[in-house]
Every structure is written in C-alpha cells, then in structure tokens.
Jmol script that loads the backbone (N, CA, C; Angstrom):
load data "model"
ATOM      1  N   MET A   1       0.814  -1.185   0.044  1.00  0.00           N
ATOM      2  CA  MET A   1      -0.026   0.030   0.031  1.00  0.00           C
ATOM      3  C   MET A   1       0.863   1.267  -0.004  1.00  0.00           C
ATOM      4  N   ASN A   2       2.124   1.077  -0.131  1.00  0.00           N
ATOM      5  CA  ASN A   2       3.127   2.254  -0.065  1.00  0.00           C
ATOM      6  C   ASN A   2       3.211   2.662  -1.576  1.00  0.00           C
ATOM      7  N   ASP A   3       3.476   3.982  -1.784  1.00  0.00           N
ATOM      8  CA  ASP A   3       3.668   4.506  -3.115  1.00  0.00           C
ATOM      9  C   ASP A   3       5.154   4.798  -3.404  1.00  0.00           C
ATOM     10  N   TRP A   4       6.070   4.141  -2.580  1.00  0.00           N
ATOM     11  CA  TRP A   4       7.476   4.335  -2.792  1.00  0.00           C
ATOM     12  C   TRP A   4       8.179   3.009  -2.445  1.00  0.00           C
ATOM     13  N   VAL A   5       9.390   3.025  -3.060  1.00  0.00           N
ATOM     14  CA  VAL A   5      10.244   1.836  -2.848  1.00  0.00           C
ATOM     15  C   VAL A   5      11.319   2.271  -1.814  1.00  0.00           C
ATOM     16  N   VAL A   6      11.625   1.310  -0.960  1.00  0.00           N
ATOM     17  CA  VAL A   6      12.577   1.487  -0.016  1.00  0.00           C
ATOM     18  C   VAL A   6      13.847   0.668  -0.299  1.00  0.00           C
ATOM     19  N   PRO A   7      15.026   1.015   0.185  1.00  0.00           N
ATOM     20  CA  PRO A   7      16.285   0.182   0.024  1.00  0.00           C
ATOM     21  C   PRO A   7      16.118  -1.205   0.567  1.00  0.00           C
ATOM     22  N   GLU A   8      16.836  -2.169  -0.042  1.00  0.00           N
ATOM     23  CA  GLU A   8      16.725  -3.405   0.506  1.00  0.00           C
ATOM     24  C   GLU A   8      17.523  -3.434   1.982  1.00  0.00           C
ATOM     25  N   LEU A   9      16.786  -4.238   2.869  1.00  0.00           N
ATOM     26  CA  LEU A   9      17.456  -4.278   4.162  1.00  0.00           C
ATOM     27  C   LEU A   9      18.599  -5.218   4.264  1.00  0.00           C
ATOM     28  N   HIS A  10      19.711  -4.739   4.804  1.00  0.00           N
ATOM     29  CA  HIS A  10      20.863  -5.546   5.004  1.00  0.00           C
ATOM     30  C   HIS A  10      21.170  -5.674   6.558  1.00  0.00           C
ATOM     31  N   TRP A  11      20.761  -6.858   7.062  1.00  0.00           N
ATOM     32  CA  TRP A  11      20.813  -7.005   8.469  1.00  0.00           C
ATOM     33  C   TRP A  11      22.277  -7.268   8.951  1.00  0.00           C
ATOM     34  N   ASP A  12      22.735  -6.702  10.178  1.00  0.00           N
ATOM     35  CA  ASP A  12      24.085  -6.903  10.617  1.00  0.00           C
ATOM     36  C   ASP A  12      23.925  -7.578  11.958  1.00  0.00           C
ATOM     37  N   ASP A  13      24.257  -8.872  11.984  1.00  0.00           N
ATOM     38  CA  ASP A  13      24.201  -9.643  13.228  1.00  0.00           C
ATOM     39  C   ASP A  13      25.149  -9.289  14.279  1.00  0.00           C
ATOM     40  N   ASP A  14      26.272  -8.528  13.912  1.00  0.00           N
ATOM     41  CA  ASP A  14      27.201  -8.119  14.799  1.00  0.00           C
ATOM     42  C   ASP A  14      26.892  -6.693  15.526  1.00  0.00           C
ATOM     43  N   TYR A  15      25.770  -6.115  14.998  1.00  0.00           N
ATOM     44  CA  TYR A  15      25.512  -4.745  15.615  1.00  0.00           C
ATOM     45  C   TYR A  15      25.038  -4.940  16.977  1.00  0.00           C
ATOM     46  N   VAL A  16      25.478  -4.056  17.961  1.00  0.00           N
ATOM     47  CA  VAL A  16      25.014  -4.195  19.302  1.00  0.00           C
ATOM     48  C   VAL A  16      24.292  -2.907  19.578  1.00  0.00           C
ATOM     49  N   TRP A  17      22.983  -3.173  20.042  1.00  0.00           N
ATOM     50  CA  TRP A  17      22.116  -1.962  20.356  1.00  0.00           C
ATOM     51  C   TRP A  17      22.497  -1.331  21.619  1.00  0.00           C
ATOM     52  N   ASP A  18      22.508  -0.037  21.582  1.00  0.00           N
ATOM     53  CA  ASP A  18      22.763   0.748  22.755  1.00  0.00           C
ATOM     54  C   ASP A  18      21.324   1.196  23.509  1.00  0.00           C
ATOM     55  N   ARG A  19      20.996   0.401  24.563  1.00  0.00           N
ATOM     56  CA  ARG A  19      19.687   0.570  25.115  1.00  0.00           C
ATOM     57  C   ARG A  19      19.814   1.505  26.348  1.00  0.00           C
ATOM     58  N   GLY A  20      20.828   2.330  26.462  1.00  0.00           N
ATOM     59  CA  GLY A  20      20.885   3.190  27.566  1.00  0.00           C
ATOM     60  C   GLY A  20      21.692   2.664  28.784  1.00  0.00           C
ATOM     61  N   PRO A  21      21.885   3.489  29.808  1.00  0.00           N
ATOM     62  CA  PRO A  21      22.622   3.030  30.917  1.00  0.00           C
ATOM     63  C   PRO A  21      21.760   1.941  31.910  1.00  0.00           C
ATOM     64  N   VAL A  22      22.576   1.015  32.447  1.00  0.00           N
ATOM     65  CA  VAL A  22      21.963   0.003  33.206  1.00  0.00           C
ATOM     66  C   VAL A  22      22.694   0.041  34.585  1.00  0.00           C
ATOM     67  N   LEU A  23      21.997   0.087  35.635  1.00  0.00           N
ATOM     68  CA  LEU A  23      22.565   0.118  36.983  1.00  0.00           C
ATOM     69  C   LEU A  23      22.563  -1.409  37.525  1.00  0.00           C
ATOM     70  N   ASN A  24      23.787  -1.622  38.050  1.00  0.00           N
ATOM     71  CA  ASN A  24      23.850  -2.976  38.653  1.00  0.00           C
ATOM     72  C   ASN A  24      23.708  -2.890  40.287  1.00  0.00           C
ATOM     73  N   ASP A  25      23.907  -4.002  40.926  1.00  0.00           N
ATOM     74  CA  ASP A  25      23.632  -3.982  42.421  1.00  0.00           C
ATOM     75  C   ASP A  25      24.634  -2.895  43.194  1.00  0.00           C
ATOM     76  N   GLU A  26      25.812  -2.877  42.563  1.00  0.00           N
ATOM     77  CA  GLU A  26      26.798  -2.042  43.223  1.00  0.00           C
ATOM     78  C   GLU A  26      26.312  -0.600  43.041  1.00  0.00           C
ATOM     79  N   ASP A  27      25.943  -0.204  41.960  1.00  0.00           N
ATOM     80  CA  ASP A  27      25.408   1.165  41.668  1.00  0.00           C
ATOM     81  C   ASP A  27      24.159   1.454  42.677  1.00  0.00           C
ATOM     82  N   LEU A  28      23.287   0.527  42.702  1.00  0.00           N
ATOM     83  CA  LEU A  28      22.086   0.727  43.523  1.00  0.00           C
ATOM     84  C   LEU A  28      22.504   0.872  44.958  1.00  0.00           C
ATOM     85  N   SER A  29      23.602   0.118  45.444  1.00  0.00           N
ATOM     86  CA  SER A  29      23.972   0.276  46.881  1.00  0.00           C
ATOM     87  C   SER A  29      24.441   1.665  47.193  1.00  0.00           C
ATOM     88  N   ARG A  30      24.956   2.273  46.208  1.00  0.00           N
ATOM     89  CA  ARG A  30      25.474   3.596  46.512  1.00  0.00           C
ATOM     90  C   ARG A  30      24.461   4.806  46.518  1.00  0.00           C
ATOM     91  N   MET A  31      23.136   4.365  46.127  1.00  0.00           N
ATOM     92  CA  MET A  31      22.080   5.313  45.910  1.00  0.00           C
ATOM     93  C   MET A  31      21.080   5.238  47.168  1.00  0.00           C
ATOM     94  N   SER A  32      20.595   6.402  47.587  1.00  0.00           N
ATOM     95  CA  SER A  32      19.506   6.248  48.634  1.00  0.00           C
ATOM     96  C   SER A  32      18.171   5.842  48.172  1.00  0.00           C
ATOM     97  N   GLU A  33      17.813   6.273  46.859  1.00  0.00           N
ATOM     98  CA  GLU A  33      16.623   5.853  46.185  1.00  0.00           C
ATOM     99  C   GLU A  33      16.859   5.699  44.792  1.00  0.00           C
ATOM    100  N   PHE A  34      16.122   4.856  44.095  1.00  0.00           N
ATOM    101  CA  PHE A  34      16.138   4.720  42.635  1.00  0.00           C
ATOM    102  C   PHE A  34      14.805   5.000  42.082  1.00  0.00           C
ATOM    103  N   PHE A  35      14.749   6.036  41.084  1.00  0.00           N
ATOM    104  CA  PHE A  35      13.530   6.379  40.436  1.00  0.00           C
ATOM    105  C   PHE A  35      13.758   6.096  38.930  1.00  0.00           C
ATOM    106  N   ARG A  36      12.962   5.215  38.296  1.00  0.00           N
ATOM    107  CA  ARG A  36      13.240   4.750  37.029  1.00  0.00           C
ATOM    108  C   ARG A  36      13.107   5.725  36.070  1.00  0.00           C
ATOM    109  N   TYR A  37      12.181   6.746  36.168  1.00  0.00           N
ATOM    110  CA  TYR A  37      12.126   7.787  35.081  1.00  0.00           C
ATOM    111  C   TYR A  37      12.747   9.099  35.447  1.00  0.00           C
ATOM    112  N   ASN A  38      13.679   9.156  36.308  1.00  0.00           N
ATOM    113  CA  ASN A  38      14.390  10.508  36.723  1.00  0.00           C
ATOM    114  C   ASN A  38      15.796  10.435  36.018  1.00  0.00           C
ATOM    115  N   ALA A  39      15.803  11.106  34.967  1.00  0.00           N
ATOM    116  CA  ALA A  39      17.017  11.153  34.090  1.00  0.00           C
ATOM    117  C   ALA A  39      17.968  12.322  34.612  1.00  0.00           C
ATOM    118  N   THR A  40      18.903  11.939  35.438  1.00  0.00           N
ATOM    119  CA  THR A  40      19.778  12.984  35.962  1.00  0.00           C
ATOM    120  C   THR A  40      21.170  13.056  35.357  1.00  0.00           C
ATOM    121  N   ASN A  41      21.317  12.203  34.273  1.00  0.00           N
ATOM    122  CA  ASN A  41      22.709  12.179  33.635  1.00  0.00           C
ATOM    123  C   ASN A  41      22.797  13.230  32.513  1.00  0.00           C
ATOM    124  N   ASP A  42      23.809  13.381  31.868  1.00  0.00           N
ATOM    125  CA  ASP A  42      24.051  14.395  30.851  1.00  0.00           C
ATOM    126  C   ASP A  42      23.322  14.115  29.592  1.00  0.00           C
ATOM    127  N   ASP A  43      22.917  12.870  29.283  1.00  0.00           N
ATOM    128  CA  ASP A  43      22.125  12.571  28.021  1.00  0.00           C
ATOM    129  C   ASP A  43      20.628  12.739  28.302  1.00  0.00           C
ATOM    130  N   PHE A  44      20.248  12.883  29.512  1.00  0.00           N
ATOM    131  CA  PHE A  44      18.798  13.006  29.869  1.00  0.00           C
ATOM    132  C   PHE A  44      18.113  11.619  29.489  1.00  0.00           C
ATOM    133  N   VAL A  45      18.885  10.458  29.572  1.00  0.00           N
ATOM    134  CA  VAL A  45      18.340   9.167  29.487  1.00  0.00           C
ATOM    135  C   VAL A  45      18.357   8.572  30.752  1.00  0.00           C
ATOM    136  N   ALA A  46      17.184   8.212  31.239  1.00  0.00           N
ATOM    137  CA  ALA A  46      17.012   7.510  32.551  1.00  0.00           C
ATOM    138  C   ALA A  46      17.658   6.122  32.588  1.00  0.00           C
ATOM    139  N   SER A  47      18.456   5.929  33.616  1.00  0.00           N
ATOM    140  CA  SER A  47      19.061   4.545  33.868  1.00  0.00           C
ATOM    141  C   SER A  47      17.905   3.512  34.210  1.00  0.00           C
ATOM    142  N   ARG A  48      18.290   2.291  33.828  1.00  0.00           N
ATOM    143  CA  ARG A  48      17.356   1.309  34.085  1.00  0.00           C
ATOM    144  C   ARG A  48      18.105   0.046  34.915  1.00  0.00           C
ATOM    145  N   THR A  49      17.280  -0.820  35.413  1.00  0.00           N
ATOM    146  CA  THR A  49      17.840  -2.059  36.129  1.00  0.00           C
ATOM    147  C   THR A  49      17.292  -3.223  35.351  1.00  0.00           C
ATOM    148  N   LEU A  50      18.025  -4.399  35.595  1.00  0.00           N
ATOM    149  CA  LEU A  50      17.615  -5.581  35.003  1.00  0.00           C
ATOM    150  C   LEU A  50      16.901  -6.466  35.962  1.00  0.00           C
ATOM    151  N   PRO A  51      16.005  -7.364  35.581  1.00  0.00           N
ATOM    152  CA  PRO A  51      15.283  -8.235  36.524  1.00  0.00           C
ATOM    153  C   PRO A  51      16.359  -9.022  37.340  1.00  0.00           C
ATOM    154  N   GLY A  52      15.981  -9.247  38.644  1.00  0.00           N
ATOM    155  CA  GLY A  52      16.891  -9.954  39.532  1.00  0.00           C
ATOM    156  C   GLY A  52      17.892  -9.042  40.255  1.00  0.00           C
ATOM    157  N   SER A  53      17.832  -7.666  39.939  1.00  0.00           N
ATOM    158  CA  SER A  53      18.748  -6.805  40.614  1.00  0.00           C
ATOM    159  C   SER A  53      18.315  -6.637  42.033  1.00  0.00           C
ATOM    160  N   ASP A  54      19.061  -5.890  42.769  1.00  0.00           N
ATOM    161  CA  ASP A  54      18.791  -5.596  44.243  1.00  0.00           C
ATOM    162  C   ASP A  54      17.357  -5.063  44.232  1.00  0.00           C
ATOM    163  N   GLU A  55      16.586  -5.293  45.356  1.00  0.00           N
ATOM    164  CA  GLU A  55      15.199  -4.909  45.410  1.00  0.00           C
ATOM    165  C   GLU A  55      14.974  -3.361  45.339  1.00  0.00           C
ATOM    166  N   LYS A  56      16.025  -2.722  45.550  1.00  0.00           N
ATOM    167  CA  LYS A  56      15.951  -1.163  45.489  1.00  0.00           C
ATOM    168  C   LYS A  56      15.713  -0.832  44.017  1.00  0.00           C
ATOM    169  N   GLY A  57      16.117  -1.547  43.098  1.00  0.00           N
ATOM    170  CA  GLY A  57      16.027  -1.287  41.662  1.00  0.00           C
ATOM    171  C   GLY A  57      14.716  -1.779  41.080  1.00  0.00           C
ATOM    172  N   ALA A  58      13.875  -2.377  41.875  1.00  0.00           N
ATOM    173  CA  ALA A  58      12.607  -2.817  41.440  1.00  0.00           C
ATOM    174  C   ALA A  58      11.607  -1.584  41.212  1.00  0.00           C
ATOM    175  N   TYR A  59      10.779  -1.643  40.226  1.00  0.00           N
ATOM    176  CA  TYR A  59       9.764  -0.558  40.154  1.00  0.00           C
ATOM    177  C   TYR A  59       8.512  -1.117  39.412  1.00  0.00           C
ATOM    178  N   PHE A  60       7.397  -0.509  39.596  1.00  0.00           N
ATOM    179  CA  PHE A  60       6.131  -0.840  39.014  1.00  0.00           C
ATOM    180  C   PHE A  60       5.552   0.349  38.437  1.00  0.00           C
ATOM    181  N   ILE A  61       5.240   0.353  37.088  1.00  0.00           N
ATOM    182  CA  ILE A  61       4.633   1.568  36.444  1.00  0.00           C
ATOM    183  C   ILE A  61       3.335   0.971  35.695  1.00  0.00           C
ATOM    184  N   ARG A  62       2.293   1.688  35.922  1.00  0.00           N
ATOM    185  CA  ARG A  62       1.115   1.420  35.199  1.00  0.00           C
ATOM    186  C   ARG A  62       1.197   2.042  33.792  1.00  0.00           C
ATOM    187  N   GLY A  63       0.347   1.675  32.911  1.00  0.00           N
ATOM    188  CA  GLY A  63       0.329   2.183  31.541  1.00  0.00           C
ATOM    189  C   GLY A  63      -0.097   3.728  31.456  1.00  0.00           C
ATOM    190  N   SER A  64      -0.649   4.157  32.463  1.00  0.00           N
ATOM    191  CA  SER A  64      -1.225   5.626  32.364  1.00  0.00           C
ATOM    192  C   SER A  64      -0.087   6.549  32.631  1.00  0.00           C
ATOM    193  N   GLY A  65      -0.308   7.865  32.644  1.00  0.00           N
ATOM    194  CA  GLY A  65       0.783   8.908  32.779  1.00  0.00           C
ATOM    195  C   GLY A  65       1.482   8.744  34.109  1.00  0.00           C
ATOM    196  N   HIS A  66       2.661   9.049  34.117  1.00  0.00           N
ATOM    197  CA  HIS A  66       3.528   9.059  35.413  1.00  0.00           C
ATOM    198  C   HIS A  66       4.490  10.165  35.267  1.00  0.00           C
ATOM    199  N   ASP A  67       5.018  10.637  36.480  1.00  0.00           N
ATOM    200  CA  ASP A  67       5.909  11.677  36.534  1.00  0.00           C
ATOM    201  C   ASP A  67       7.345  10.990  36.479  1.00  0.00           C
ATOM    202  N   LYS A  68       8.422  11.807  36.701  1.00  0.00           N
ATOM    203  CA  LYS A  68       9.738  11.261  36.660  1.00  0.00           C
ATOM    204  C   LYS A  68      10.079  10.356  37.731  1.00  0.00           C
ATOM    205  N   TYR A  69       9.278  10.293  38.827  1.00  0.00           N
ATOM    206  CA  TYR A  69       9.646   9.367  39.933  1.00  0.00           C
ATOM    207  C   TYR A  69       8.704   8.067  39.805  1.00  0.00           C
ATOM    208  N   GLY A  70       7.945   7.963  38.727  1.00  0.00           N
ATOM    209  CA  GLY A  70       7.109   6.878  38.440  1.00  0.00           C
ATOM    210  C   GLY A  70       5.765   6.907  39.119  1.00  0.00           C
ATOM    211  N   ARG A  71       5.440   7.923  39.782  1.00  0.00           N
ATOM    212  CA  ARG A  71       4.090   8.040  40.403  1.00  0.00           C
ATOM    213  C   ARG A  71       3.020   8.462  39.395  1.00  0.00           C
ATOM    214  N   TYR A  72       1.873   7.887  39.614  1.00  0.00           N
ATOM    215  CA  TYR A  72       0.657   8.132  38.670  1.00  0.00           C
ATOM    216  C   TYR A  72       0.348   9.639  38.691  1.00  0.00           C
ATOM    217  N   THR A  73       0.132  10.161  37.562  1.00  0.00           N
ATOM    218  CA  THR A  73      -0.338  11.544  37.485  1.00  0.00           C
ATOM    219  C   THR A  73      -1.214  11.828  36.170  1.00  0.00           C
ATOM    220  N   GLU A  74      -2.099  12.655  36.255  1.00  0.00           N
ATOM    221  CA  GLU A  74      -2.863  13.149  35.062  1.00  0.00           C
ATOM    222  C   GLU A  74      -2.594  14.579  34.856  1.00  0.00           C
ATOM    223  N   ASN A  75      -1.605  15.063  35.493  1.00  0.00           N
ATOM    224  CA  ASN A  75      -1.091  16.418  35.369  1.00  0.00           C
ATOM    225  C   ASN A  75      -0.297  16.680  34.109  1.00  0.00           C
ATOM    226  N   ARG A  76      -0.820  16.621  33.032  1.00  0.00           N
ATOM    227  CA  ARG A  76      -0.106  16.700  31.676  1.00  0.00           C
ATOM    228  C   ARG A  76       0.845  17.883  31.566  1.00  0.00           C
ATOM    229  N   PRO A  77       0.375  19.035  31.818  1.00  0.00           N
ATOM    230  CA  PRO A  77       1.295  20.235  31.466  1.00  0.00           C
ATOM    231  C   PRO A  77       2.648  20.210  32.158  1.00  0.00           C
ATOM    232  N   SER A  78       2.614  19.742  33.384  1.00  0.00           N
ATOM    233  CA  SER A  78       3.950  19.705  34.117  1.00  0.00           C
ATOM    234  C   SER A  78       4.908  18.511  33.888  1.00  0.00           C
ATOM    235  N   THR A  79       4.317  17.447  33.238  1.00  0.00           N
ATOM    236  CA  THR A  79       5.125  16.294  33.072  1.00  0.00           C
ATOM    237  C   THR A  79       5.481  15.921  31.638  1.00  0.00           C
ATOM    238  N   ARG A  80       4.753  16.640  30.683  1.00  0.00           N
ATOM    239  CA  ARG A  80       4.977  16.250  29.311  1.00  0.00           C
ATOM    240  C   ARG A  80       5.222  17.531  28.449  1.00  0.00           C
ATOM    241  N   ARG A  81       6.051  17.464  27.476  1.00  0.00           N
ATOM    242  CA  ARG A  81       6.189  18.519  26.566  1.00  0.00           C
ATOM    243  C   ARG A  81       5.094  18.654  25.576  1.00  0.00           C
ATOM    244  N   SER A  82       4.589  19.847  25.380  1.00  0.00           N
ATOM    245  CA  SER A  82       3.524  20.020  24.449  1.00  0.00           C
ATOM    246  C   SER A  82       4.020  20.140  23.101  1.00  0.00           C
ATOM    247  N   SER A  83       3.288  19.492  22.169  1.00  0.00           N
ATOM    248  CA  SER A  83       3.760  19.536  20.752  1.00  0.00           C
ATOM    249  C   SER A  83       3.385  20.872  20.083  1.00  0.00           C
ATOM    250  N   THR A  84       2.567  21.597  20.769  1.00  0.00           N
ATOM    251  CA  THR A  84       2.251  22.927  20.202  1.00  0.00           C
ATOM    252  C   THR A  84       3.027  24.106  20.808  1.00  0.00           C
ATOM    253  N   GLY A  85       3.920  23.793  21.605  1.00  0.00           N
ATOM    254  CA  GLY A  85       4.826  24.898  22.134  1.00  0.00           C
ATOM    255  C   GLY A  85       5.212  24.729  23.431  1.00  0.00           C
TER     256      GLY A  85
END
end "model"
wireframe off; spacefill off
backbone 0.3
color backbone group
C-alpha cells in the first residue's frame, strides 16, 4: 500500500544495540533511592535496572501517565512537553 520503494534491508548480526545506561547492584547500593524515570545524567536518558537486581532497583509503572519518579499523574502540562509549544 506504499507509493514508494525502500532500499533493501541488510541485517548486521554483529550490531550491538545501545539501550541506555543500566545500574547494577553495586550502583544501587550507593544510591539512597532509585527512580526509574528520573534522568539525571548528561544525556537525559534515565538509567534502568535488570530483572533480579537488588530490590531497590525494582519498580512498577502502570500504563497511564507518570512523573519522573514513576508516580501516577494526570497532570499533563507539568510532566510532558507540548507539541504545540
């Protein structure tokens, strides 16, 4: 259903995806608290943890809106960038 042709895909099995910073148990032990969506690094990309990490790295987020601390919110203006300005 497209009206254009795209170049043929050439897959590279050696490519390693950069999925952002990951905190390990040692990193978590140096932190007083971990907030999954609080990006305090220079790239503004929030760190994540892997399943099985220290319990401090566990988090639960529902599919609805949340703030940088992962708390539920419907307060759109303060938590999201508007596409209109």
